[in-house]
Structure formats: C-alpha cells, structure tokens
PDB file with SEQRES, HELIX, SHEET and CRYST1 records, atoms N, CA, C and O in Angstrom:
SEQRES   1 A   66  MET THR ASP THR ASN TRP GLN LEU GLN PRO GLY VAL GLN          
SEQRES   2 A   66  MET PRO ALA ASP THR ALA ALA GLU VAL ALA LYS ILE ALA          
SEQRES   3 A   66  CYS ALA LEU LYS SER LEU SER ALA TYR ALA SER LEU VAL          
SEQRES   4 A   66  ILE GLU ARG GLU ASP CYS PRO GLU ASP LEU GLN GLN ILE          
SEQRES   5 A   66  VAL ASP GLU GLY VAL GLN ALA ILE GLY LYS VAL PHE ILE          
SEQRES   6 A   66  PHE                                                          
HELIX    1 AA1 ALA A   16  GLU A   41  1                                  26    
HELIX    2 AA2 GLU A   47  VAL A   63  1                                  17    
SHEET    1 AA1 2 GLN A   7  LEU A   8  0                                        
SHEET    2 AA1 2 PHE A  64  ILE A  65 -1                                        
CRYST1    1.000    1.000    1.000  90.00  90.00  90.00 P 1           1          
ATOM      1  N   MET A   1       1.770  21.113  -1.103  1.00  0.00           N  
ATOM      2  CA  MET A   1       1.556  19.791  -1.636  1.00  0.00           C  
ATOM      3  C   MET A   1       0.301  19.765  -2.520  1.00  0.00           C  
ATOM      4  O   MET A   1      -0.650  20.529  -2.353  1.00  0.00           O  
ATOM      5  N   THR A   2       0.371  18.876  -3.422  1.00  0.00           N  
ATOM      6  CA  THR A   2      -0.718  18.723  -4.374  1.00  0.00           C  
ATOM      7  C   THR A   2      -1.899  17.875  -3.791  1.00  0.00           C  
ATOM      8  O   THR A   2      -1.794  17.201  -2.766  1.00  0.00           O  
ATOM      9  N   ASP A   3      -3.017  17.979  -4.538  1.00  0.00           N  
ATOM     10  CA  ASP A   3      -4.171  17.236  -4.110  1.00  0.00           C  
ATOM     11  C   ASP A   3      -3.903  15.648  -3.854  1.00  0.00           C  
ATOM     12  O   ASP A   3      -3.290  15.003  -4.705  1.00  0.00           O  
ATOM     13  N   THR A   4      -4.312  15.124  -2.827  1.00  0.00           N  
ATOM     14  CA  THR A   4      -4.007  13.688  -2.526  1.00  0.00           C  
ATOM     15  C   THR A   4      -5.360  13.038  -2.286  1.00  0.00           C  
ATOM     16  O   THR A   4      -6.394  13.647  -2.011  1.00  0.00           O  
ATOM     17  N   ASN A   5      -5.221  11.701  -2.427  1.00  0.00           N  
ATOM     18  CA  ASN A   5      -6.357  10.789  -2.138  1.00  0.00           C  
ATOM     19  C   ASN A   5      -6.004   9.936  -0.818  1.00  0.00           C  
ATOM     20  O   ASN A   5      -6.535   8.839  -0.642  1.00  0.00           O  
ATOM     21  N   TRP A   6      -5.132  10.455   0.060  1.00  0.00           N  
ATOM     22  CA  TRP A   6      -4.776   9.791   1.305  1.00  0.00           C  
ATOM     23  C   TRP A   6      -4.618  10.770   2.304  1.00  0.00           C  
ATOM     24  O   TRP A   6      -4.523  11.956   1.985  1.00  0.00           O  
ATOM     25  N   GLN A   7      -4.577  10.365   3.603  1.00  0.00           N  
ATOM     26  CA  GLN A   7      -4.239  11.227   4.685  1.00  0.00           C  
ATOM     27  C   GLN A   7      -3.683  10.303   5.680  1.00  0.00           C  
ATOM     28  O   GLN A   7      -3.991   9.112   5.643  1.00  0.00           O  
ATOM     29  N   LEU A   8      -2.826  10.806   6.631  1.00  0.00           N  
ATOM     30  CA  LEU A   8      -2.118  10.042   7.682  1.00  0.00           C  
ATOM     31  C   LEU A   8      -3.123   9.567   8.762  1.00  0.00           C  
ATOM     32  O   LEU A   8      -4.043  10.300   9.122  1.00  0.00           O  
ATOM     33  N   GLN A   9      -2.951   8.446   9.222  1.00  0.00           N  
ATOM     34  CA  GLN A   9      -3.839   7.927  10.316  1.00  0.00           C  
ATOM     35  C   GLN A   9      -3.670   8.890  11.494  1.00  0.00           C  
ATOM     36  O   GLN A   9      -2.606   9.494  11.635  1.00  0.00           O  
ATOM     37  N   PRO A  10      -4.689   9.049  12.341  1.00  0.00           N  
ATOM     38  CA  PRO A  10      -4.592   9.897  13.595  1.00  0.00           C  
ATOM     39  C   PRO A  10      -3.406   9.352  14.355  1.00  0.00           C  
ATOM     40  O   PRO A  10      -3.208   8.141  14.450  1.00  0.00           O  
ATOM     41  N   GLY A  11      -2.615  10.273  14.898  1.00  0.00           N  
ATOM     42  CA  GLY A  11      -1.447   9.946  15.662  1.00  0.00           C  
ATOM     43  C   GLY A  11      -0.128   9.754  14.916  1.00  0.00           C  
ATOM     44  O   GLY A  11       0.945   9.808  15.517  1.00  0.00           O  
ATOM     45  N   VAL A  12      -0.213   9.527  13.591  1.00  0.00           N  
ATOM     46  CA  VAL A  12       0.976   9.370  12.804  1.00  0.00           C  
ATOM     47  C   VAL A  12       1.496  10.726  12.342  1.00  0.00           C  
ATOM     48  O   VAL A  12       0.771  11.494  11.710  1.00  0.00           O  
ATOM     49  N   GLN A  13       2.819  11.030  12.676  1.00  0.00           N  
ATOM     50  CA  GLN A  13       3.391  12.320  12.211  1.00  0.00           C  
ATOM     51  C   GLN A  13       4.645  12.005  11.401  1.00  0.00           C  
ATOM     52  O   GLN A  13       5.474  11.154  11.724  1.00  0.00           O  
ATOM     53  N   MET A  14       4.696  12.765  10.334  1.00  0.00           N  
ATOM     54  CA  MET A  14       5.864  12.857   9.471  1.00  0.00           C  
ATOM     55  C   MET A  14       5.805  14.042   8.559  1.00  0.00           C  
ATOM     56  O   MET A  14       4.725  14.456   8.136  1.00  0.00           O  
ATOM     57  N   PRO A  15       6.962  14.599   8.246  1.00  0.00           N  
ATOM     58  CA  PRO A  15       6.851  15.662   7.309  1.00  0.00           C  
ATOM     59  C   PRO A  15       6.154  15.470   6.020  1.00  0.00           C  
ATOM     60  O   PRO A  15       6.191  14.390   5.430  1.00  0.00           O  
ATOM     61  N   ALA A  16       5.521  16.499   5.578  1.00  0.00           N  
ATOM     62  CA  ALA A  16       4.552  16.353   4.338  1.00  0.00           C  
ATOM     63  C   ALA A  16       5.301  15.732   3.179  1.00  0.00           C  
ATOM     64  O   ALA A  16       4.761  14.845   2.517  1.00  0.00           O  
ATOM     65  N   ASP A  17       6.558  16.174   2.899  1.00  0.00           N  
ATOM     66  CA  ASP A  17       7.313  15.726   1.784  1.00  0.00           C  
ATOM     67  C   ASP A  17       7.663  14.193   1.919  1.00  0.00           C  
ATOM     68  O   ASP A  17       7.658  13.474   0.919  1.00  0.00           O  
ATOM     69  N   THR A  18       7.949  13.734   3.104  1.00  0.00           N  
ATOM     70  CA  THR A  18       8.195  12.380   3.391  1.00  0.00           C  
ATOM     71  C   THR A  18       6.966  11.645   3.204  1.00  0.00           C  
ATOM     72  O   THR A  18       7.021  10.601   2.554  1.00  0.00           O  
ATOM     73  N   ALA A  19       5.793  12.061   3.711  1.00  0.00           N  
ATOM     74  CA  ALA A  19       4.534  11.442   3.639  1.00  0.00           C  
ATOM     75  C   ALA A  19       4.216  11.209   2.160  1.00  0.00           C  
ATOM     76  O   ALA A  19       3.833  10.109   1.762  1.00  0.00           O  
ATOM     77  N   ALA A  20       4.379  12.244   1.369  1.00  0.00           N  
ATOM     78  CA  ALA A  20       4.170  12.150  -0.055  1.00  0.00           C  
ATOM     79  C   ALA A  20       4.930  11.009  -0.745  1.00  0.00           C  
ATOM     80  O   ALA A  20       4.412  10.257  -1.571  1.00  0.00           O  
ATOM     81  N   GLU A  21       6.168  10.950  -0.344  1.00  0.00           N  
ATOM     82  CA  GLU A  21       7.010   9.923  -0.924  1.00  0.00           C  
ATOM     83  C   GLU A  21       6.605   8.541  -0.548  1.00  0.00           C  
ATOM     84  O   GLU A  21       6.555   7.649  -1.395  1.00  0.00           O  
ATOM     85  N   VAL A  22       6.303   8.338   0.752  1.00  0.00           N  
ATOM     86  CA  VAL A  22       5.833   7.036   1.335  1.00  0.00           C  
ATOM     87  C   VAL A  22       4.545   6.709   0.703  1.00  0.00           C  
ATOM     88  O   VAL A  22       4.307   5.526   0.459  1.00  0.00           O  
ATOM     89  N   ALA A  23       3.701   7.605   0.415  1.00  0.00           N  
ATOM     90  CA  ALA A  23       2.334   7.452  -0.245  1.00  0.00           C  
ATOM     91  C   ALA A  23       2.644   6.762  -1.645  1.00  0.00           C  
ATOM     92  O   ALA A  23       2.002   5.792  -2.048  1.00  0.00           O  
ATOM     93  N   LYS A  24       3.572   7.287  -2.272  1.00  0.00           N  
ATOM     94  CA  LYS A  24       3.853   6.721  -3.715  1.00  0.00           C  
ATOM     95  C   LYS A  24       4.176   5.268  -3.594  1.00  0.00           C  
ATOM     96  O   LYS A  24       3.707   4.439  -4.375  1.00  0.00           O  
ATOM     97  N   ILE A  25       5.008   4.952  -2.578  1.00  0.00           N  
ATOM     98  CA  ILE A  25       5.290   3.524  -2.368  1.00  0.00           C  
ATOM     99  C   ILE A  25       4.033   2.622  -1.956  1.00  0.00           C  
ATOM    100  O   ILE A  25       3.817   1.478  -2.354  1.00  0.00           O  
ATOM    101  N   ALA A  26       3.284   3.344  -1.115  1.00  0.00           N  
ATOM    102  CA  ALA A  26       2.079   2.625  -0.659  1.00  0.00           C  
ATOM    103  C   ALA A  26       1.072   2.351  -1.881  1.00  0.00           C  
ATOM    104  O   ALA A  26       0.483   1.280  -2.031  1.00  0.00           O  
ATOM    105  N   CYS A  27       0.957   3.411  -2.697  1.00  0.00           N  
ATOM    106  CA  CYS A  27       0.119   3.262  -3.938  1.00  0.00           C  
ATOM    107  C   CYS A  27       0.576   2.180  -4.826  1.00  0.00           C  
ATOM    108  O   CYS A  27      -0.220   1.416  -5.371  1.00  0.00           O  
ATOM    109  N   ALA A  28       1.915   2.105  -4.983  1.00  0.00           N  
ATOM    110  CA  ALA A  28       2.544   1.023  -5.828  1.00  0.00           C  
ATOM    111  C   ALA A  28       2.245  -0.269  -5.231  1.00  0.00           C  
ATOM    112  O   ALA A  28       1.905  -1.184  -5.981  1.00  0.00           O  
ATOM    113  N   LEU A  29       2.334  -0.476  -3.885  1.00  0.00           N  
ATOM    114  CA  LEU A  29       2.076  -1.720  -3.193  1.00  0.00           C  
ATOM    115  C   LEU A  29       0.561  -2.112  -3.412  1.00  0.00           C  
ATOM    116  O   LEU A  29       0.225  -3.251  -3.736  1.00  0.00           O  
ATOM    117  N   LYS A  30      -0.282  -1.122  -3.216  1.00  0.00           N  
ATOM    118  CA  LYS A  30      -1.683  -1.457  -3.471  1.00  0.00           C  
ATOM    119  C   LYS A  30      -1.946  -2.001  -4.875  1.00  0.00           C  
ATOM    120  O   LYS A  30      -2.724  -2.932  -5.083  1.00  0.00           O  
ATOM    121  N   SER A  31      -1.286  -1.396  -5.783  1.00  0.00           N  
ATOM    122  CA  SER A  31      -1.394  -1.834  -7.204  1.00  0.00           C  
ATOM    123  C   SER A  31      -0.858  -3.257  -7.340  1.00  0.00           C  
ATOM    124  O   SER A  31      -1.462  -4.097  -8.006  1.00  0.00           O  
ATOM    125  N   LEU A  32       0.219  -3.502  -6.737  1.00  0.00           N  
ATOM    126  CA  LEU A  32       0.816  -4.892  -6.742  1.00  0.00           C  
ATOM    127  C   LEU A  32      -0.181  -5.802  -6.116  1.00  0.00           C  
ATOM    128  O   LEU A  32      -0.346  -6.913  -6.621  1.00  0.00           O  
ATOM    129  N   SER A  33      -0.921  -5.416  -4.981  1.00  0.00           N  
ATOM    130  CA  SER A  33      -1.818  -6.298  -4.292  1.00  0.00           C  
ATOM    131  C   SER A  33      -2.968  -6.662  -5.411  1.00  0.00           C  
ATOM    132  O   SER A  33      -3.327  -7.828  -5.575  1.00  0.00           O  
ATOM    133  N   ALA A  34      -3.459  -5.682  -6.089  1.00  0.00           N  
ATOM    134  CA  ALA A  34      -4.510  -5.955  -7.044  1.00  0.00           C  
ATOM    135  C   ALA A  34      -4.007  -6.905  -8.177  1.00  0.00           C  
ATOM    136  O   ALA A  34      -4.700  -7.811  -8.640  1.00  0.00           O  
ATOM    137  N   TYR A  35      -2.842  -6.639  -8.548  1.00  0.00           N  
ATOM    138  CA  TYR A  35      -2.201  -7.551  -9.570  1.00  0.00           C  
ATOM    139  C   TYR A  35      -2.038  -8.967  -9.083  1.00  0.00           C  
ATOM    140  O   TYR A  35      -2.330  -9.934  -9.786  1.00  0.00           O  
ATOM    141  N   ALA A  36      -1.537  -9.067  -7.791  1.00  0.00           N  
ATOM    142  CA  ALA A  36      -1.299 -10.496  -7.236  1.00  0.00           C  
ATOM    143  C   ALA A  36      -2.660 -11.135  -7.097  1.00  0.00           C  
ATOM    144  O   ALA A  36      -2.757 -12.337  -7.344  1.00  0.00           O  
ATOM    145  N   SER A  37      -3.739 -10.429  -6.717  1.00  0.00           N  
ATOM    146  CA  SER A  37      -5.023 -10.983  -6.564  1.00  0.00           C  
ATOM    147  C   SER A  37      -5.568 -11.518  -7.948  1.00  0.00           C  
ATOM    148  O   SER A  37      -6.199 -12.573  -8.021  1.00  0.00           O  
ATOM    149  N   LEU A  38      -5.298 -10.765  -8.982  1.00  0.00           N  
ATOM    150  CA  LEU A  38      -5.759 -11.120 -10.327  1.00  0.00           C  
ATOM    151  C   LEU A  38      -4.945 -12.439 -10.694  1.00  0.00           C  
ATOM    152  O   LEU A  38      -5.546 -13.395 -11.184  1.00  0.00           O  
ATOM    153  N   VAL A  39      -3.655 -12.484 -10.468  1.00  0.00           N  
ATOM    154  CA  VAL A  39      -2.806 -13.648 -10.838  1.00  0.00           C  
ATOM    155  C   VAL A  39      -3.253 -14.874 -10.051  1.00  0.00           C  
ATOM    156  O   VAL A  39      -3.385 -15.957 -10.622  1.00  0.00           O  
ATOM    157  N   ILE A  40      -3.490 -14.718  -8.729  1.00  0.00           N  
ATOM    158  CA  ILE A  40      -4.016 -15.773  -7.971  1.00  0.00           C  
ATOM    159  C   ILE A  40      -5.286 -16.377  -8.514  1.00  0.00           C  
ATOM    160  O   ILE A  40      -5.428 -17.599  -8.468  1.00  0.00           O  
ATOM    161  N   GLU A  41      -6.190 -15.623  -9.009  1.00  0.00           N  
ATOM    162  CA  GLU A  41      -7.371 -16.102  -9.585  1.00  0.00           C  
ATOM    163  C   GLU A  41      -6.989 -17.118 -10.755  1.00  0.00           C  
ATOM    164  O   GLU A  41      -7.749 -18.030 -11.080  1.00  0.00           O  
ATOM    165  N   ARG A  42      -5.861 -16.913 -11.311  1.00  0.00           N  
ATOM    166  CA  ARG A  42      -5.407 -17.769 -12.494  1.00  0.00           C  
ATOM    167  C   ARG A  42      -4.605 -18.927 -11.969  1.00  0.00           C  
ATOM    168  O   ARG A  42      -4.170 -19.812 -12.705  1.00  0.00           O  
ATOM    169  N   GLU A  43      -4.420 -18.887 -10.614  1.00  0.00           N  
ATOM    170  CA  GLU A  43      -3.704 -20.024  -9.939  1.00  0.00           C  
ATOM    171  C   GLU A  43      -2.146 -20.208 -10.313  1.00  0.00           C  
ATOM    172  O   GLU A  43      -1.581 -21.289 -10.145  1.00  0.00           O  
ATOM    173  N   ASP A  44      -1.548 -19.164 -10.791  1.00  0.00           N  
ATOM    174  CA  ASP A  44      -0.110 -19.334 -11.079  1.00  0.00           C  
ATOM    175  C   ASP A  44       0.675 -18.311 -10.284  1.00  0.00           C  
ATOM    176  O   ASP A  44       1.753 -17.904 -10.717  1.00  0.00           O  
ATOM    177  N   CYS A  45       0.172 -17.879  -9.129  1.00  0.00           N  
ATOM    178  CA  CYS A  45       0.835 -16.885  -8.348  1.00  0.00           C  
ATOM    179  C   CYS A  45       1.372 -17.657  -7.077  1.00  0.00           C  
ATOM    180  O   CYS A  45       0.584 -18.376  -6.463  1.00  0.00           O  
ATOM    181  N   PRO A  46       2.590 -17.544  -6.690  1.00  0.00           N  
ATOM    182  CA  PRO A  46       3.116 -18.217  -5.493  1.00  0.00           C  
ATOM    183  C   PRO A  46       2.460 -17.762  -4.237  1.00  0.00           C  
ATOM    184  O   PRO A  46       2.281 -16.559  -4.053  1.00  0.00           O  
ATOM    185  N   GLU A  47       2.092 -18.647  -3.365  1.00  0.00           N  
ATOM    186  CA  GLU A  47       1.422 -18.237  -2.102  1.00  0.00           C  
ATOM    187  C   GLU A  47       2.261 -17.225  -1.230  1.00  0.00           C  
ATOM    188  O   GLU A  47       1.713 -16.322  -0.599  1.00  0.00           O  
ATOM    189  N   ASP A  48       3.543 -17.420  -1.233  1.00  0.00           N  
ATOM    190  CA  ASP A  48       4.430 -16.478  -0.500  1.00  0.00           C  
ATOM    191  C   ASP A  48       4.283 -15.069  -1.017  1.00  0.00           C  
ATOM    192  O   ASP A  48       4.299 -14.129  -0.223  1.00  0.00           O  
ATOM    193  N   LEU A  49       4.145 -14.891  -2.252  1.00  0.00           N  
ATOM    194  CA  LEU A  49       3.946 -13.594  -2.819  1.00  0.00           C  
ATOM    195  C   LEU A  49       2.723 -12.902  -2.288  1.00  0.00           C  
ATOM    196  O   LEU A  49       2.769 -11.728  -1.922  1.00  0.00           O  
ATOM    197  N   GLN A  50       1.595 -13.652  -2.244  1.00  0.00           N  
ATOM    198  CA  GLN A  50       0.414 -13.015  -1.802  1.00  0.00           C  
ATOM    199  C   GLN A  50       0.598 -12.668  -0.315  1.00  0.00           C  
ATOM    200  O   GLN A  50       0.086 -11.636   0.120  1.00  0.00           O  
ATOM    201  N   GLN A  51       1.326 -13.504   0.505  1.00  0.00           N  
ATOM    202  CA  GLN A  51       1.513 -13.211   1.876  1.00  0.00           C  
ATOM    203  C   GLN A  51       2.316 -11.961   2.072  1.00  0.00           C  
ATOM    204  O   GLN A  51       1.975 -11.170   2.951  1.00  0.00           O  
ATOM    205  N   ILE A  52       3.354 -11.728   1.318  1.00  0.00           N  
ATOM    206  CA  ILE A  52       4.254 -10.551   1.355  1.00  0.00           C  
ATOM    207  C   ILE A  52       3.320  -9.344   1.062  1.00  0.00           C  
ATOM    208  O   ILE A  52       3.265  -8.379   1.824  1.00  0.00           O  
ATOM    209  N   VAL A  53       2.606  -9.441  -0.051  1.00  0.00           N  
ATOM    210  CA  VAL A  53       1.813  -8.366  -0.472  1.00  0.00           C  
ATOM    211  C   VAL A  53       0.689  -7.987   0.682  1.00  0.00           C  
ATOM    212  O   VAL A  53       0.477  -6.827   1.037  1.00  0.00           O  
ATOM    213  N   ASP A  54       0.086  -9.003   1.148  1.00  0.00           N  
ATOM    214  CA  ASP A  54      -0.908  -8.787   2.264  1.00  0.00           C  
ATOM    215  C   ASP A  54      -0.318  -8.105   3.430  1.00  0.00           C  
ATOM    216  O   ASP A  54      -0.957  -7.256   4.052  1.00  0.00           O  
ATOM    217  N   GLU A  55       0.964  -8.474   3.766  1.00  0.00           N  
ATOM    218  CA  GLU A  55       1.608  -7.804   4.975  1.00  0.00           C  
ATOM    219  C   GLU A  55       1.921  -6.363   4.620  1.00  0.00           C  
ATOM    220  O   GLU A  55       1.797  -5.474   5.463  1.00  0.00           O  
ATOM    221  N   GLY A  56       2.340  -6.115   3.340  1.00  0.00           N  
ATOM    222  CA  GLY A  56       2.623  -4.753   3.066  1.00  0.00           C  
ATOM    223  C   GLY A  56       1.462  -3.892   3.022  1.00  0.00           C  
ATOM    224  O   GLY A  56       1.538  -2.726   3.409  1.00  0.00           O  
ATOM    225  N   VAL A  57       0.308  -4.431   2.540  1.00  0.00           N  
ATOM    226  CA  VAL A  57      -0.953  -3.568   2.607  1.00  0.00           C  
ATOM    227  C   VAL A  57      -1.386  -3.394   4.007  1.00  0.00           C  
ATOM    228  O   VAL A  57      -1.907  -2.327   4.332  1.00  0.00           O  
ATOM    229  N   GLN A  58      -1.222  -4.333   4.859  1.00  0.00           N  
ATOM    230  CA  GLN A  58      -1.607  -4.131   6.314  1.00  0.00           C  
ATOM    231  C   GLN A  58      -0.773  -3.033   6.918  1.00  0.00           C  
ATOM    232  O   GLN A  58      -1.292  -2.232   7.696  1.00  0.00           O  
ATOM    233  N   ALA A  59       0.556  -2.962   6.577  1.00  0.00           N  
ATOM    234  CA  ALA A  59       1.447  -2.008   6.977  1.00  0.00           C  
ATOM    235  C   ALA A  59       1.056  -0.547   6.548  1.00  0.00           C  
ATOM    236  O   ALA A  59       1.196   0.424   7.292  1.00  0.00           O  
ATOM    237  N   ILE A  60       0.573  -0.495   5.326  1.00  0.00           N  
ATOM    238  CA  ILE A  60       0.047   0.736   4.763  1.00  0.00           C  
ATOM    239  C   ILE A  60      -1.139   1.229   5.598  1.00  0.00           C  
ATOM    240  O   ILE A  60      -1.196   2.419   5.909  1.00  0.00           O  
ATOM    241  N   GLY A  61      -2.064   0.384   5.965  1.00  0.00           N  
ATOM    242  CA  GLY A  61      -3.194   0.725   6.789  1.00  0.00           C  
ATOM    243  C   GLY A  61      -2.838   1.253   8.070  1.00  0.00           C  
ATOM    244  O   GLY A  61      -3.665   1.951   8.656  1.00  0.00           O  
ATOM    245  N   LYS A  62      -1.610   0.995   8.640  1.00  0.00           N  
ATOM    246  CA  LYS A  62      -1.226   1.480   9.899  1.00  0.00           C  
ATOM    247  C   LYS A  62      -0.732   2.986   9.746  1.00  0.00           C  
ATOM    248  O   LYS A  62      -0.703   3.739  10.719  1.00  0.00           O  
ATOM    249  N   VAL A  63      -0.361   3.366   8.526  1.00  0.00           N  
ATOM    250  CA  VAL A  63       0.141   4.717   8.364  1.00  0.00           C  
ATOM    251  C   VAL A  63      -0.890   5.651   7.599  1.00  0.00           C  
ATOM    252  O   VAL A  63      -1.005   6.839   7.899  1.00  0.00           O  
ATOM    253  N   PHE A  64      -1.594   5.081   6.647  1.00  0.00           N  
ATOM    254  CA  PHE A  64      -2.505   5.989   5.800  1.00  0.00           C  
ATOM    255  C   PHE A  64      -3.953   5.595   5.841  1.00  0.00           C  
ATOM    256  O   PHE A  64      -4.292   4.431   6.057  1.00  0.00           O  
ATOM    257  N   ILE A  65      -4.797   6.560   5.637  1.00  0.00           N  
ATOM    258  CA  ILE A  65      -6.189   6.345   5.362  1.00  0.00           C  
ATOM    259  C   ILE A  65      -6.351   6.517   3.852  1.00  0.00           C  
ATOM    260  O   ILE A  65      -6.003   7.605   3.393  1.00  0.00           O  
ATOM    261  N   PHE A  66      -6.814   5.627   3.050  1.00  0.00           N  
ATOM    262  CA  PHE A  66      -7.019   5.683   1.662  1.00  0.00           C  
ATOM    263  C   PHE A  66      -8.498   5.805   1.444  1.00  0.00           C  
ATOM    264  O   PHE A  66      -8.950   5.873   0.301  1.00  0.00           O  
TER     265      PHE A  66                                                      
END                                                                             
C-alpha cells in the first residue's frame, strides 16, 4: 500500500485494500463537510445537508484516525 495519512481506529479490522477504498470515500466526505461548512456561512445551505454530512463525518471517526 502507498503512503497514507490515515490509520484504522484500534480494534477496527479490515483488509488493507478495502480500508484504502473506504478511506477514499471518507476523504471525499470530509471534503464535502468543508464545502458544506463554507456554504452554510453564506446561509444558502439546507440544514438537512449539514446534518447528513455531520453524521457521515462522525461515522468516519469510528473507523479511521486522520
């Protein structure tokens, strides 16, 4: 596997190739979170979008350490 900026939380087990693919999704969701936060500052972001993004970021934290 290539150099990464994440690692699995203690106790989380999955094959390295699966973890790498899930990490790609996690990174995309973190990017979406940053975007949603920016949009919310402009007050044109739906509240339900922020809630969905926040829940996804919390789920990432259960699997990965960034």
